[in-house]
LUMFI-465829 format. One line per field, with one value per residue (C-alpha): residue number from 1; residue in one letter; x, y, z. Coordinates in nm, 2 decimals. Example, Ala and Ser with C-alpha at 12.3 -4.5 7.8 and 13.67 -1.06 7.14 Angstrom:
BEGIN
bator 1  2
zalum A  S
east 1.23  1.37
north -0.45  -0.11
up 0.78  0.71
# end
This chain:
BEGIN
bator 1  2  3  4  5  6  7  8  9  10  11  12  13  14  15  16  17  18  19  20  21  22  23  24  25  26  27  28  29  30  31  32  33  34  35  36  37  38  39  40  41  42  43  44  45  46  47  48  49  50  51  52  53  54  55  56  57  58  59  60  61  62  63  64  65  66  67  68  69  70  71  72  73  74  75  76  77  78  79  80  81  82  83  84  85  86  87  88  89  90  91  92  93  94  95  96  97  98  99  100  101  102  103  104  105  106  107  108  109  110  111  112  113  114  115  116  117  118  119  120  121  122  123  124  125  126  127  128  129  130  131  132  133  134  135  136  137  138  139  140  141  142  143  144  145  146  147  148  149  150  151  152  153  154  155  156  157  158  159  160  161  162  163  164  165  166  167  168  169  170  171  172  173  174  175  176  177  178  179  180  181  182  183  184  185  186  187  188  189  190  191  192  193  194  195  196  197  198  199  200  201  202  203  204  205  206  207  208  209  210
zalum X  X  X  X  X  X  X  X  X  X  X  X  X  X  X  X  X  X  X  X  X  X  X  X  X  X  X  X  X  X  X  X  X  X  X  X  X  X  X  X  X  X  X  X  X  X  X  X  X  X  X  X  X  X  X  X  X  X  X  X  X  X  X  X  X  X  X  X  X  X  X  X  X  X  X  X  X  X  X  X  X  X  X  X  X  X  X  X  X  X  X  X  X  X  X  X  X  X  X  X  X  X  X  X  X  X  X  X  X  X  X  X  X  X  X  X  X  X  X  X  X  X  X  X  X  X  X  X  X  X  X  X  X  X  X  X  X  X  X  X  X  X  X  X  X  X  X  X  X  X  X  X  X  X  X  X  X  X  X  X  X  X  X  X  X  X  X  X  X  X  X  X  X  X  X  X  X  X  X  X  X  X  X  X  X  X  X  X  X  X  X  X  X  X  X  X  X  X  X  X  X  X  X  X  X  X  X  X  X  X
east 1.36  1.43  1.70  1.45  1.12  0.81  0.65  0.27  0.22  -0.11  -0.23  -0.45  -0.31  -0.05  0.03  0.15  0.35  0.12  -0.21  -0.40  -0.50  -0.75  -0.66  -0.82  -0.55  -0.67  -0.40  -0.22  0.12  0.04  -0.16  0.20  0.36  0.13  0.19  0.57  0.54  0.33  0.61  0.87  0.85  0.50  0.63  0.56  0.58  0.30  0.43  0.23  0.24  0.36  0.10  0.04  0.11  -0.22  -0.15  0.17  0.03  0.10  0.46  0.66  0.55  0.75  0.68  0.77  1.11  0.93  0.70  0.59  0.66  0.38  0.33  0.04  -0.17  -0.46  -0.52  -0.81  -0.76  -1.06  -1.14  -1.04  -0.71  -0.78  -0.67  -0.83  -0.55  -0.49  -0.15  -0.02  0.23  0.58  0.83  0.91  1.14  1.34  1.37  1.75  1.73  1.46  1.50  1.33  1.38  1.00  0.66  0.60  0.82  1.07  1.33  1.63  1.52  1.68  1.49  1.42  1.43  1.20  1.40  1.43  1.19  1.32  1.12  1.02  0.93  0.67  0.54  0.48  0.31  0.09  -0.02  -0.08  -0.26  -0.52  -0.57  -0.63  -0.90  -1.05  -1.07  -1.20  -1.47  -1.78  -1.71  -1.65  -1.99  -2.17  -2.06  -2.17  -1.82  -1.69  -1.43  -1.22  -1.13  -0.90  -0.80  -0.65  -0.41  -0.05  0.05  0.24  -0.05  -0.33  -0.12  -0.06  -0.40  -0.56  -0.32  -0.40  -0.79  -0.88  -1.03  -0.72  -0.55  -0.30  0.00  -0.12  -0.08  0.24  0.38  0.28  0.43  0.78  0.81  1.12  0.99  0.65  0.65  0.65  0.42  0.16  0.22  0.17  -0.17  -0.31  -0.22  -0.38  -0.69  -0.73  -0.70  -0.94  -1.18  -1.11  -1.18  -1.51  -1.63  -1.56  -1.80  -1.60  -1.26  -1.34  -1.35  -1.01  -0.84  -0.91
north 1.29  1.50  1.40  1.32  1.20  1.27  0.94  0.91  0.57  0.44  0.09  -0.02  0.14  0.01  0.20  0.04  0.19  0.37  0.32  0.62  0.64  0.92  1.06  1.27  1.46  1.59  1.57  1.88  1.72  1.55  1.90  2.05  1.77  1.82  2.19  2.14  1.88  2.12  2.37  2.11  1.82  1.70  1.37  1.18  0.80  0.55  0.30  0.05  0.07  -0.27  -0.48  -0.35  0.00  0.13  0.34  0.49  0.63  0.99  0.90  0.72  0.36  0.09  0.08  -0.17  -0.05  -0.12  0.14  0.32  0.69  0.89  1.22  1.43  1.48  1.65  1.86  2.03  2.24  2.28  2.60  2.45  2.34  1.98  1.84  1.61  1.48  1.20  1.03  0.83  0.56  0.62  0.37  0.11  0.26  0.12  0.34  0.38  0.62  0.83  1.20  1.34  1.71  1.79  1.68  1.45  1.17  1.18  0.95  0.89  0.62  0.42  0.33  -0.04  -0.12  -0.40  -0.74  -0.71  -0.94  -1.23  -1.39  -1.68  -1.45  -1.25  -1.60  -1.68  -1.33  -1.39  -1.73  -1.57  -1.27  -1.54  -1.67  -1.36  -1.26  -1.60  -1.56  -1.22  -1.26  -1.34  -1.04  -0.82  -0.95  -0.90  -0.56  -0.47  -0.35  -0.40  -0.66  -0.45  -0.21  -0.45  -0.60  -0.25  -0.24  -0.33  -0.63  -0.45  -0.20  -0.47  -0.68  -0.37  -0.22  -0.56  -0.56  -0.22  -0.22  -0.59  -0.66  -0.79  -0.78  -0.50  -0.76  -0.96  -0.63  -0.54  -0.88  -0.84  -0.48  -0.63  -0.88  -0.76  -0.90  -0.87  -1.23  -1.34  -1.06  -1.18  -1.54  -1.47  -1.28  -1.57  -1.82  -1.57  -1.54  -1.89  -1.96  -1.71  -1.87  -2.21  -2.10  -1.93  -2.23  -2.49  -2.50  -2.49  -2.39  -2.04  -2.07  -2.26  -1.98  -1.73
up -0.33  -0.01  0.22  0.47  0.39  0.58  0.75  0.77  1.00  1.01  1.16  0.88  0.55  0.30  -0.01  -0.34  -0.62  -0.89  -0.69  -0.58  -0.20  -0.08  0.30  0.52  0.76  1.09  1.37  1.39  1.35  1.03  0.91  0.94  0.76  0.45  0.46  0.46  0.19  -0.03  0.02  -0.09  -0.34  -0.22  -0.11  0.18  0.28  0.39  0.65  0.86  1.25  1.40  1.60  1.97  1.86  2.09  2.37  2.21  1.89  2.03  2.06  1.77  1.80  1.60  1.23  0.95  0.79  0.42  0.30  0.00  -0.10  -0.24  -0.43  -0.34  -0.66  -0.52  -0.22  -0.05  0.25  0.48  0.64  0.99  0.86  0.81  0.44  0.20  -0.01  -0.28  -0.29  -0.59  -0.49  -0.63  -0.53  -0.24  0.02  0.33  0.62  0.71  0.99  1.17  1.25  1.54  1.49  1.40  1.56  1.27  1.19  0.90  0.78  0.56  0.31  0.05  -0.27  -0.34  -0.70  -0.84  -0.94  -1.33  -1.51  -1.72  -2.00  -1.78  -1.51  -1.76  -1.87  -1.51  -1.43  -1.73  -1.57  -1.25  -1.39  -1.55  -1.23  -1.07  -1.33  -1.29  -0.92  -0.92  -1.21  -0.99  -0.76  -1.07  -1.22  -0.91  -0.86  -1.22  -1.32  -1.66  -1.69  -1.95  -1.68  -1.51  -1.85  -1.97  -1.65  -1.70  -1.50  -1.24  -1.19  -1.16  -0.89  -0.69  -0.73  -0.60  -0.32  -0.21  -0.26  -0.18  0.16  0.29  0.66  0.65  0.76  0.44  0.25  0.41  0.31  -0.06  -0.05  0.09  -0.21  -0.43  -0.77  -0.94  -1.00  -0.65  -0.54  -0.80  -0.70  -0.32  -0.38  -0.59  -0.30  -0.06  -0.26  -0.31  0.04  0.15  -0.12  0.01  0.38  0.28  0.12  0.38  0.68  1.00  0.85  0.89  1.27  1.27  1.08  1.34
# end
């Protein structure tokens, strides 16, 4: 990984390790960022803007210190200079220090290794996975999707993919990303989905939740 990692801050996107994310790049400074990354190691980091960033997006509004690096796996450069790219999440990173030498943001980062799993953790994750599959079964059936698709995913890939692709609030996704272990991330995801299902099923409770 480069000494300084380009940062792509957005208000509503959280990237998880080993999950794919399509992006459309149109701002001039981020076109420059992608061009530079393609000449280098193809790595950038997705970071989430903190609330109340509006009005300062052209500057350098506050971001959450934990994000996820991603490698550009596919790129299409359009005639007008915009890019369509696909990122694959690589690893969680923590921002140590920002650099302001270029138009786009860069930072020195440290890799965040995931807490090693013990035997009891793996058993707990299997239980959480069963709960996740049961919670999602109606939606999978309604969408006409093949349940075998999710069954084929490794535990970590399934939890991370759900964290990224489910219709969750960006701050909820950020909280999931910040968990240091797969076990606690899986448990938090199950609790989150159970709460949302309970709110959706309880008349009047949804109004109280807002």
